[in-house]
N, C-alpha and C positions, 0 to 999 in steps of 0.2 A: 499652470500647475506650479505649486511651491512645495518645498520640502523643509521640514524642521528636524534637526537632529538633536537629541538629548540623551544623556546617560542616566540609566536607572539601575538600581540594584534589585535583583530577583530575590525575594524572600524565600524562606524555607517552605512556606505553604504554597509557593508558586502562584500566588494571586497578585497580579500586577495592577497597581492603581497609581496614577500620577497626574499632576497638574502641569500644564505646559502653556506658556504665554504664546498666544497666536497673534501674528501681526495684524494691525488694523486694516491692512489692505485685503485681508481675507474676509469675504462677506459672511455674516452669520447665517446659520441654517444647517440642514443636514449635509453631511459629507462622509466620504470614505476615509478611513485611517488605516494605514498599512504599518505593521510592526515587523521589523526584520531582525532576526537574532543571528549574530555571528557565532558560528560554532567551530570547534576544532575537531577535525576528523582524527579519530584514533585508529592507527594502523593495527590490524590484528597481528598478534605475535605469531610467527611461523612456528609450527610444531617441530620440536627437535626430533631428529631421527637417531635412535640409539645405534651406535656403531657405524655412523656415517663416515668416519675417518679410519676405520679398521684397515690395517695394512699400509696406510699412507704415512704414518708417523713412526720413526725409528728412534729408539733410545739406545745410547751408547752402552756397551757392556760394562764400562767402568763408571756408570752414572752415580753409584753410591760410594765410590772411592773418595777418600779425603783429598781436598785440593792441596796442591804443593804450596810451600812457603813463598815461592816466586809469584804465584797468583795473588796472594794477599798483599805482597809488597808492590804489586803493579809492574813486575818485571817479566811477566809471562806473555811476551808479544812476539 
């Protein structure tokens, strides 16, 4: 058994036709040809659950308060 690997471009009509040089060591006559397509498996997106983090995230009471000048000057450590 021998294998030949060649790259082809699949056209939009999905009709595949190509010429391939077969080595002289392969006898003429009927044979089986196998075409293997490499595909990328697409992982299905997980359905988001509304409110899945309810009660787990806390926001500070002063969240909307302006930041101090020390913060902007990089001295608030």
